[in-house]
Phi, psi and omega in degrees: 000134177258129180238125176273122188240129171281124187300321182295316178295323179297317178297319179295321178297318180297319181295317185284333186249000185291126176298342180299331181291344179282345181259107180289338182249035184297337179293337183265002181291145173300149185302315179299317180293322179296319180294317180296319180296324179295320179295316178299320180298314181298316180297316181297319181296318180296315180296318180296317181292324178296319181296318182293325187251030183298335180291346181263003183286148176234173179299136184281125179256353179233127180284143176118195183246121184200167172229160180238127182278179185294344178271000179088004180278141180265129177249115183280124181246012186299315182281314190285326185246306186280340173077027176217165179251125178307151185300322183290344178267355181267124180304133180292136179276106181262147179296151182294129179246122179275119184296133175080009180241127181240121182252133179232129181290136175275120182280321178191183176230140174240118185053041180068008177263126182293142178245127180234167177265131184234140179260129180248137178054028173078355186228316189261136183251139178220150174282138181224144173274131178275103187254105181291347180264358182264125180285334181228156173286135182234133179247167181267163176300325178296320177295316180299320180292318180295326180273000179056046179275129174263115181304137179226101180084184181209168180213146176261139181215152177278135177233170176302339180260011180112194181279134180226157179254132182237141171289154180246144177226157181257133176244143176288317182200157171229130184218141175206126178062024182093345176274130185217149170232155183234161177053067185250135173259125184234144172287152177244115186254119177289348182274352185260142172262342179218143183288162178245128176265116189250192186292341177294341177269314187239012186297335180262017179240155169274126186251127176237120178264113180257189183297313186242349182222160170249135181250121172256117185243130178295141179278136181277000000 
């Protein structure tokens, strides 16, 4: 609740409602007790004045406990009177992030080879097999069509069935688990039903295949 307070009226309210006036020997109080009593007095006066002037309240635009003087300046009372810190002043608790470690969830396995989800060109996601034996990332014709890749050139490569020729396509980026590479040239293989993620993506990382995730760790 935001309350607009006239300072003169506020001072008069504090004088009339201050519990300190109940202590005839307040001058003789120990300093810590006097300070505590002063805080209680200030808090009580603010609450009493707020109740009396509730009709002047407007929608609160600032979180916390505060008052606004006649000049429109905001005086924050969250720490001194109300005893809490507004949420926007509290540092957000972020989960611990291990620098240089990228974790990617394994969706399933095909022939014991892990399959993960990979983002291409920043927008489209495809399932890819993480192939430790592939020197390059290879995509399927269906992926190339979805990504609107126009083949540019070709390359010959050895396969289990012998030497084959593959068309080449250009990708803006490949990303998985926060690990990304950019400006990638990939072969397009008509023999594949699912793409292969190769060493051009993770070759400079230490790769650990766990039960449910793959860990790509930067080398120190």
